[in-house]
C-alpha positions, 0 to 999 in steps of 0.5 A: 812787453807791448802795450795795446796801441792808444784809443783815439779820443774822438770817433771817425763820422760815418760818411755819407756819399752825395747822390748828386756828384758822388763825393763823400761827406760826413754823414748827418748833413741835410745836403751836400757841402760841395754840390747842394743836393739834398742828404739820401737821409733827409730825402723822404719817399713822397706819399699819395698826398706829397707829404713823406710816408708816414700817417698819409702813407701806407694803408691810411693814405690808401684809405683816404683816397677810397674815400675821397672817391666814394663820396665824389661818386656819391656826390655825382650819383646824388645830382643825377636822375634817371633821365639826366641831371637833377634840375635842383642841382644846377640851380643856386641862390647866387644864380637866382641873385644873378639872374634877378639882378640883371632883371632889374637892370633891364627893366628900370634901365631909364631910371639909372638902376644902383642896386644894393647887395642883396638879402638872403634869396627866398627859396620857395619850391621847385627851382623858384626863388624870390629875391629882395633888392634894394635899388636906388633910382633917379626920379626927376634929379633925385635918387630914391631907394626902393625895394623890388621883389623878383621872382625867378624859376629854374628849370632843366628845360628852359634854364632861368625864367623871370616870373615878375619884377615889381616894387615892393613894400617899403 
């Protein structure tokens, strides 16, 4: 009477073939122990936004792409009119402050102006801003702090125009 062969107490590990050096190594490793190439089980195809396929892949990734394209198109379309770019979209509070700072530096150049960071500019209408700046001026060897009001306007035809730079109430 013959006995069946004894069963091994361990199971052989499945093997993976390296895509870099084509040598076999036990499955489950993150990279090949011989050449260091990432295991095929660790490399996932890239989705549209650089992540592995999953939430951003498939129809969700495509839907996100379409949404981004629509938003960008609507922003572009909203910033233009039939006559070209919308003048309101071409100016900003930061630009108004920059133009006013340059105008104050020029107007009070003889008094060595030092400008304190401005308050929030006030948007009046039609591209017109009023900017209130605190400026330290040299007055016969003494530094005095003065409030300077600056009004600027932006038009698509002429760009920025300084309408007024004057000392304001303290």
